[in-house]
C-alpha positions as a Python dict, from the first residue, in 0.01 Angstrom:
ca = {
    (1, 'M'): (0, 0, 0),
    (2, 'D'): (130, 199, 298),
    (3, 'N'): (-23, -29, 565),
    (4, 'H'): (318, -141, 698),
    (5, 'I'): (434, 15, 1027),
    (6, 'I'): (790, -30, 1154),
    (7, 'L'): (824, 13, 1530),
    (8, 'L'): (1167, 131, 1638),
    (9, 'R'): (1252, 165, 2006),
    (10, 'L'): (1477, 471, 1987),
    (11, 'N'): (1532, 583, 2346),
    (12, 'Q'): (1248, 458, 2560),
    (13, 'F'): (1333, 457, 2932),
    (14, 'W'): (1217, 163, 3142),
    (15, 'E'): (1306, 228, 3506),
    (16, 'K'): (1196, -116, 3621),
    (17, 'Y'): (1467, -272, 3403),
    (18, 'L'): (1759, -73, 3550),
    (19, 'T'): (1888, -387, 3721),
    (20, 'S'): (1885, -587, 3396),
    (21, 'G'): (2062, -363, 3147),
    (22, 'Q'): (1849, -50, 3105),
    (23, 'Y'): (2070, 260, 3111),
    (24, 'T'): (1989, 545, 3349),
    (25, 'R'): (1889, 874, 3188),
    (26, 'K'): (2229, 1013, 3285),
    (27, 'Q'): (2397, 729, 3094),
    (28, 'M'): (2168, 783, 2795),
    (29, 'Y'): (2200, 1158, 2754),
    (30, 'E'): (2526, 1271, 2912),
    (31, 'G'): (2878, 1244, 2774),
    (32, 'N'): (3044, 1345, 2451),
    (33, 'P'): (2938, 1154, 2259),
    (34, 'S'): (2644, 1033, 2466),
    (35, 'W'): (2480, 693, 2424),
    (36, 'L'): (2204, 859, 2221),
    (37, 'D'): (2456, 1044, 2002),
    (38, 'I'): (2611, 710, 1910),
    (39, 'R'): (2273, 549, 1846),
    (40, 'L'): (2157, 834, 1623),
    (41, 'K'): (2480, 814, 1425),
    (42, 'W'): (2423, 444, 1364),
    (43, 'L'): (2058, 504, 1286),
    (44, 'D'): (2155, 747, 1010),
    (45, 'K'): (2443, 542, 873),
    (46, 'Y'): (2282, 201, 873),
    (47, 'L'): (1906, 177, 916),
    (48, 'I'): (1776, 502, 764),
    (49, 'T'): (2005, 464, 463),
    (50, 'N'): (1867, 117, 393),
    (51, 'L'): (1506, 220, 448),
    (52, 'K'): (1550, 495, 191),
    (53, 'N'): (1684, 228, -47),
    (54, 'Q'): (1375, 6, -29),
    (55, 'Q'): (1228, -95, -364),
    (56, 'D'): (884, -65, -205),
    (57, 'K'): (875, 264, -16),
    (58, 'N'): (519, 221, 112),
    (59, 'F'): (579, 201, 486),
    (60, 'W'): (588, 416, 799),
    (61, 'V'): (848, 423, 1076),
    (62, 'F'): (739, 515, 1428),
    (63, 'F'): (1015, 610, 1671),
    (64, 'L'): (926, 517, 2031),
    (65, 'S'): (1090, 789, 2238),
    (66, 'D'): (1128, 889, 2605),
    (67, 'P'): (889, 1180, 2686),
    (68, 'E'): (1159, 1315, 2918),
    (69, 'T'): (1423, 1333, 2646),
    (70, 'P'): (1633, 1650, 2695),
    (71, 'L'): (1508, 1935, 2478),
    (72, 'C'): (1820, 1949, 2260),
    (73, 'Y'): (1768, 1585, 2163),
    (74, 'K'): (1391, 1626, 2125),
    (75, 'H'): (1453, 1885, 1855),
    (76, 'K'): (1708, 1660, 1687),
    (77, 'I'): (1473, 1360, 1691),
    (78, 'K'): (1182, 1570, 1562),
    (79, 'E'): (1390, 1658, 1255),
    (80, 'Y'): (1356, 1299, 1133),
    (81, 'E'): (990, 1364, 1056),
    (82, 'K'): (1106, 1582, 764),
    (83, 'L'): (1199, 1260, 583),
    (84, 'G'): (827, 1208, 527),
    (85, 'F'): (795, 847, 644),
    (86, 'I'): (885, 887, 1013),
    (87, 'K'): (666, 986, 1308),
    (88, 'I'): (766, 1028, 1673),
    (89, 'I'): (560, 863, 1948),
    (90, 'E'): (658, 978, 2297),
    (91, 'S'): (587, 692, 2532),
    (92, 'N'): (779, 474, 2776),
    (93, 'D'): (512, 205, 2774),
    (94, 'P'): (685, -120, 2670),
    (95, 'N'): (355, -259, 2539),
    (96, 'G'): (-15, -271, 2619),
    (97, 'K'): (-339, -107, 2513),
    (98, 'K'): (-222, 250, 2579),
    (99, 'L'): (78, 216, 2347),
    (100, 'D'): (-127, 31, 2084),
    (101, 'T'): (-379, 317, 2085),
    (102, 'L'): (-101, 572, 2030),
    (103, 'I'): (38, 366, 1743),
    (104, 'L'): (-298, 318, 1573),
    (105, 'D'): (-408, 679, 1621),
    (106, 'T'): (-83, 800, 1465),
    (107, 'Y'): (-118, 558, 1176),
    (108, 'L'): (-482, 648, 1108),
    (109, 'S'): (-392, 1017, 1096),
    (110, 'I'): (-135, 972, 816),
    (111, 'R'): (-221, 660, 616),
    (112, 'N'): (-301, 677, 246),
    (113, 'N'): (-531, 375, 238),
    (114, 'N'): (-866, 271, 381),
    (115, 'I'): (-814, -102, 435),
    (116, 'N'): (-854, -283, 766),
    (117, 'D'): (-541, -501, 740),
    (118, 'I'): (-223, -376, 903),
    (119, 'I'): (135, -506, 890),
    (120, 'C'): (379, -428, 1169),
    (121, 'S'): (751, -503, 1211),
    (122, 'R'): (1007, -441, 1482),
    (123, 'L'): (1355, -304, 1407),
    (124, 'D'): (1631, -145, 1612),
    (125, 'T'): (1869, 145, 1552),
    (126, 'D'): (2161, -88, 1475),
    (127, 'D'): (1976, -304, 1220),
    (128, 'M'): (1987, -298, 840),
    (129, 'V'): (1734, -428, 588),
    (130, 'G'): (1806, -522, 227),
    (131, 'P'): (1637, -340, -64),
    (132, 'Y'): (1369, -609, -110),
    (133, 'W'): (1289, -649, 260),
    (134, 'N'): (957, -460, 253),
    (135, 'I'): (843, -646, -58),
    (136, 'A'): (938, -981, 99),
    (137, 'V'): (764, -909, 430),
    (138, 'K'): (439, -816, 256),
    (139, 'E'): (455, -1122, 32),
    (140, 'L'): (536, -1364, 315),
    (141, 'L'): (250, -1231, 527),
    (142, 'K'): (-4, -1318, 261),
    (143, 'D'): (4, -1674, 393),
    (144, 'N'): (109, -1610, 754),
    (145, 'N'): (-1, -1389, 1043),
    (146, 'R'): (343, -1381, 1207),
    (147, 'I'): (684, -1435, 1050),
    (148, 'S'): (1038, -1442, 1185),
    (149, 'L'): (1322, -1387, 938),
    (150, 'E'): (1586, -1627, 1064),
    (151, 'T'): (1870, -1592, 811),
    (152, 'V'): (2057, -1298, 961),
    (153, 'L'): (2381, -1135, 854),
    (154, 'L'): (2593, -1004, 1141),
    (155, 'Y'): (2808, -700, 1064),
    (156, 'N'): (3074, -588, 1309),
    (157, 'F'): (3069, -208, 1310),
    (158, 'L'): (3418, -199, 1462),
    (159, 'T'): (3604, -442, 1234),
    (160, 'D'): (3385, -467, 918),
    (161, 'E'): (3377, -846, 964),
    (162, 'T'): (3065, -1038, 862),
    (163, 'K'): (2915, -1362, 989),
    (164, 'I'): (2583, -1537, 940),
    (165, 'I'): (2343, -1711, 1176),
    (166, 'K'): (2018, -1901, 1156),
    (167, 'W'): (1845, -1716, 1440),
    (168, 'H'): (1552, -1929, 1553),
    (169, 'K'): (1285, -1702, 1701),
    (170, 'G'): (1503, -1397, 1645),
    (171, 'S'): (1407, -1031, 1671),
    (172, 'F'): (1318, -973, 1304),
    (173, 'V'): (947, -1038, 1357),
    (174, 'S'): (658, -903, 1149),
    (175, 'T'): (285, -945, 1204),
    (176, 'K'): (-34, -914, 999),
    (177, 'S'): (-353, -825, 1181),
    (178, 'T'): (-649, -587, 1165),
    (179, 'L'): (-714, -244, 1310),
    (180, 'D'): (-960, -384, 1564),
    (181, 'K'): (-729, -671, 1667),
    (182, 'F'): (-386, -514, 1632),
    (183, 'D'): (-94, -755, 1683),
    (184, 'N'): (197, -544, 1805),
    (185, 'P'): (526, -734, 1749),
    (186, 'R'): (673, -551, 2048),
    (187, 'S'): (399, -675, 2279),
    (188, 'F'): (560, -1018, 2324),
    (189, 'P'): (917, -1153, 2359),
    (190, 'H'): (1041, -1247, 2014),
    (191, 'G'): (1151, -1582, 2158),
    (192, 'D'): (785, -1658, 2226),
    (193, 'S'): (646, -1519, 1901),
    (194, 'N'): (503, -1848, 1764),
    (195, 'A'): (590, -1698, 1426),
    (196, 'A'): (647, -1892, 1106),
    (197, 'S'): (1022, -1941, 1070),
    (198, 'I'): (1144, -1803, 738),
    (199, 'D'): (1482, -1929, 619),
    (200, 'T'): (1595, -1739, 309),
    (201, 'D'): (1866, -1819, 53),
    (202, 'Y'): (2047, -1497, 143),
    (203, 'P'): (1997, -1258, 435),
    (204, 'L'): (1730, -990, 399),
    (205, 'V'): (1824, -846, 738),
    (206, 'C'): (2144, -754, 916),
    (207, 'M'): (2223, -697, 1283),
    (208, 'G'): (2504, -467, 1392),
    (209, 'I'): (2763, -601, 1635),
    (210, 'H'): (2942, -344, 1850),
    (211, 'N'): (3047, -251, 2203),
    (212, 'N'): (2717, -81, 2285),
    (213, 'N'): (2504, -395, 2310),
    (214, 'I'): (2644, -686, 2510),
    (215, 'T'): (2363, -925, 2413),
    (216, 'N'): (2447, -908, 2043),
    (217, 'H'): (2795, -1046, 2114),
    (218, 'N'): (2635, -1378, 2213),
    (219, 'W'): (2514, -1418, 1854),
    (220, 'W'): (2856, -1321, 1715),
    (221, 'R'): (3031, -1599, 1905),
    (222, 'G'): (2788, -1861, 1779),
    (223, 'A'): (2777, -1747, 1416),
    (224, 'K'): (2955, -1887, 1112),
    (225, 'A'): (3216, -1691, 920),
    (226, 'Y'): (3061, -1531, 611),
    (227, 'P'): (3326, -1315, 445),
    (228, 'L'): (3192, -1076, 184),
    (229, 'E'): (3373, -855, -64),
    (230, 'K'): (3277, -491, -18),
    (231, 'D'): (3096, -470, -351),
    (232, 'I'): (2890, -780, -266),
    (233, 'F'): (2805, -643, 78),
    (234, 'N'): (2695, -316, -84),
    (235, 'Q'): (2453, -502, -309),
    (236, 'M'): (2287, -652, -1),
    (237, 'F'): (2303, -355, 235),
    (238, 'I'): (2433, -1, 207),
    (239, 'T'): (2598, 232, 456),
    (240, 'S'): (2636, 607, 440),
    (241, 'K'): (2965, 777, 519),
}
């Protein structure tokens, strides 16, 4: 059933957060490579590769994108729709009824089902999900309305090191709701999600650690060493060249 939407904040611009970490548009789009160039490279190498590898391919990915994205990047981002499971939503709304309406209208225009239930997850461009992630999310939401996957592998893009954390109220949140009472997992801070904490035997999700996100380094320092042979890592998550 293709009633699972993945919301990915690609390059939304939130001016009111400039004092707390939001890049300016100049920082996002200028430079060689630019911030967005780097993010798109990681998106291709890590997240898209693992989404293509899902055992259950019944899902949609909605990119949340800045309406004022430079034209050269708009064309590049639009190309992702050729993959067949991605749609672009141009909006800088962080949450709220307007964004929810855009999400639901897009979903209703492409879905291949007629049920009222809807599943929604939040991911970022530097995340990875294991091959059974979509299956697991759907199964876990049969008995819960909100879940938070708390067993998280950390993968250092720069050194290939791996660690593991038990991330209480982490960002890997999924919701189950209905079309008339849509529960957008990006409408609330994941730390206040009130989601059921799901601790798995092995990580279904992976967060990238790098020099482009200072916050993620906080989790790296507090995580436990979790060395993995390359062939074992590749059974859990895959990366393109």
